[in-house]
C-alpha positions as CSV (number, residue, x, y, z in Angstrom):
1,M,-24.7,8.9,-24.2
2,N,-22.2,7.3,-26.4
3,S,-20.0,10.7,-25.8
4,K,-19.9,10.2,-22.1
5,L,-19.1,6.3,-22.2
6,A,-16.3,7.4,-24.6
7,T,-15.5,10.3,-22.4
8,T,-15.4,7.4,-19.4
9,C,-13.4,5.3,-21.2
10,F,-10.9,7.6,-22.2
11,I,-10.6,9.4,-18.4
12,I,-10.3,5.6,-16.7
13,G,-7.4,4.7,-19.7
14,T,-5.7,8.1,-18.8
15,L,-5.6,7.6,-14.9
16,L,-4.4,3.7,-15.4
17,A,-1.9,4.1,-18.0
18,P,0.7,5.7,-15.6
19,V,-0.1,2.5,-13.4
20,A,0.8,0.6,-16.0
21,A,4.0,1.9,-17.0
22,Y,5.1,2.3,-13.6
23,A,4.5,-1.5,-13.1
24,A,6.6,-2.6,-16.4
25,D,9.4,-0.2,-16.0
26,S,10.4,-0.7,-12.3
27,A,9.7,-4.6,-12.4
28,T,12.4,-6.6,-10.5
29,D,10.7,-9.9,-10.2
30,T,8.0,-11.5,-12.8
31,D,5.3,-11.0,-10.5
32,H,5.4,-7.2,-11.0
33,M,5.7,-7.5,-14.5
34,H,2.0,-8.2,-14.7
35,P,0.1,-4.8,-13.9
36,K,-2.7,-6.6,-12.5
37,T,-0.5,-7.8,-9.5
38,F,0.7,-4.1,-9.2
39,V,-2.6,-3.0,-9.1
40,K,-3.5,-5.7,-6.5
41,D,-0.4,-4.3,-4.0
42,S,-1.6,-0.7,-4.9
43,V,-5.0,-1.7,-3.6
44,I,-3.6,-3.1,-0.2
45,T,-0.8,-0.6,0.5
46,T,-4.1,2.0,0.0
47,K,-6.0,-0.1,2.7
48,I,-3.4,-0.6,5.3
49,K,-2.6,3.3,4.9
50,A,-6.0,4.1,5.6
51,K,-7.0,1.7,8.5
52,L,-3.2,3.5,10.1
53,A,-4.7,6.9,9.4
54,D,-8.0,6.2,10.8
55,E,-6.5,4.8,14.1
56,K,-6.1,8.8,15.0
57,I,-2.6,8.1,16.5
58,S,-0.3,10.4,14.7
59,S,2.8,8.6,14.6
60,L,0.7,5.3,12.6
61,A,0.0,7.8,10.0
62,H,4.0,8.2,9.1
63,I,4.6,4.4,8.8
64,K,5.9,3.5,5.4
65,V,3.7,0.7,3.5
66,D,5.6,-1.4,0.9
67,T,3.4,-4.4,-0.3
68,H,5.3,-6.9,-2.7
69,S,4.7,-9.8,-4.6
70,K,1.7,-11.8,-3.7
71,G,0.6,-9.6,-0.6
72,A,3.7,-9.7,1.7
73,V,3.8,-6.3,3.7
74,V,7.4,-4.8,4.5
75,L,6.3,-1.6,7.1
76,S,9.1,0.9,8.2
77,G,9.1,4.5,10.1
78,K,9.1,5.8,13.6
79,V,6.4,5.2,16.5
80,T,6.9,6.4,20.1
81,T,5.8,3.2,21.8
82,Q,5.8,-0.8,21.3
83,E,2.6,-0.9,21.3
84,E,1.7,1.7,18.3
85,A,4.5,-1.0,16.3
86,D,2.1,-3.9,17.2
87,K,-1.0,-2.0,16.7
88,A,0.4,-1.5,13.1
89,V,1.3,-4.9,12.6
90,A,-1.8,-6.3,13.6
91,I,-3.6,-3.7,10.9
92,A,-1.8,-4.6,8.4
93,R,-1.9,-8.4,9.7
94,E,-5.8,-8.2,9.4
95,T,-6.2,-6.4,5.9
96,E,-7.4,-8.6,3.0
97,G,-4.9,-9.8,0.6
98,V,-2.0,-9.5,3.0
99,T,0.2,-12.6,3.2
100,S,2.8,-11.8,5.2
101,V,4.2,-8.7,7.5
102,K,7.8,-7.5,8.1
103,S,8.0,-4.6,10.7
104,K,11.4,-2.4,9.8
105,I,9.6,-0.3,12.6
106,Q,12.0,1.6,14.8
107,I,10.6,3.1,18.3
108,K,11.6,6.5,18.9
109,K,11.2,8.2,22.1
110,E,9.9,11.8,21.4
111,D,11.6,14.5,23.4
């Protein structure tokens, strides 16, 4: 039993170490200096990407999602209609933990 617990703790520590190191190395503002904030922002990004993929609209799956300090989300990429861009923004705004959404999504008609 103790060996299972030790193995589990080792695996979790091994998986989280790169996240903590990345947060410390790439920090540009004081909020990202804390690994908890980085992990929280990563969770928000993951939730939004999953919701976009669930929409079954291929262009939404290609939207880039960046979450900055305190839940500020920036969406970028290309979609084929304004409705798709609006849908992506709505999905991001409805996601728990998001405080603001900035859209840099471009509308590009398919040829």
